[in-house]
C-alpha positions in Angstrom: -12.3 -103.4 -25.6 -14.9 -105.4 -27.5 -14.2 -106.2 -31.1 -16.9 -104.9 -33.5 -16.8 -106.4 -37.0 -16.5 -103.7 -39.7 -15.4 -101.0 -37.3 -12.0 -99.6 -38.1 -10.4 -97.0 -35.8 -7.0 -95.4 -36.2 -5.3 -92.5 -34.5 -4.3 -89.5 -36.7 -2.6 -86.3 -36.0 -4.8 -83.3 -35.5 -4.0 -81.3 -38.7 -6.3 -79.1 -40.8 -6.1 -81.4 -43.9 -7.0 -84.4 -41.8 -10.0 -82.6 -40.3 -11.2 -81.3 -43.7 -11.0 -84.8 -45.2 -13.6 -86.3 -42.7 -17.3 -86.3 -43.1 -17.8 -85.3 -39.5 -15.9 -85.0 -36.3 -17.6 -86.6 -33.3 -16.7 -85.2 -29.8 -17.1 -87.8 -27.2 -14.8 -86.3 -24.5 -14.7 -82.6 -23.7 -11.0 -82.3 -22.8 -10.0 -78.7 -22.2 -6.6 -79.3 -23.8 -8.1 -79.0 -27.3 -8.6 -75.8 -29.2 -12.2 -76.3 -30.0 -12.5 -73.1 -32.1 -9.6 -74.3 -34.3 -11.1 -77.8 -34.6 -14.5 -76.3 -35.7 -12.9 -73.9 -38.1 -11.2 -76.8 -39.9 -13.9 -79.4 -39.8 -16.9 -79.8 -42.2 -19.2 -80.8 -39.4 -18.7 -81.3 -35.6 -21.2 -83.4 -33.6 -20.6 -82.4 -30.0 -22.0 -84.8 -27.4 -20.1 -83.2 -24.5 -20.8 -79.5 -25.0 -17.1 -79.0 -25.5 -17.7 -76.4 -28.2 -19.6 -74.1 -25.9 -16.5 -72.0 -25.9 -16.6 -71.5 -29.7 -17.6 -68.0 -30.5 -18.7 -68.6 -34.0 -19.7 -72.1 -35.1 -19.8 -71.3 -38.8 -23.0 -73.4 -38.9 -21.0 -76.5 -38.6 -21.7 -77.6 -35.0 -24.5 -79.9 -33.9 -24.8 -80.1 -30.2 -26.4 -83.4 -29.2 
């Protein structure tokens, strides 16, 4: 992996309070193991680049499919 100055990444547990604390959640892999409806429900904004949220029945106006 290439080092990018100023880029900080860390893994965190997928908990409602963690999702709510983010500006946005970026989906870069559409793994079926995730409960996308639950993730959208607890996130302020989801930017979905993999169409993983296509299974979400109601996006609550918080999903941008890119």
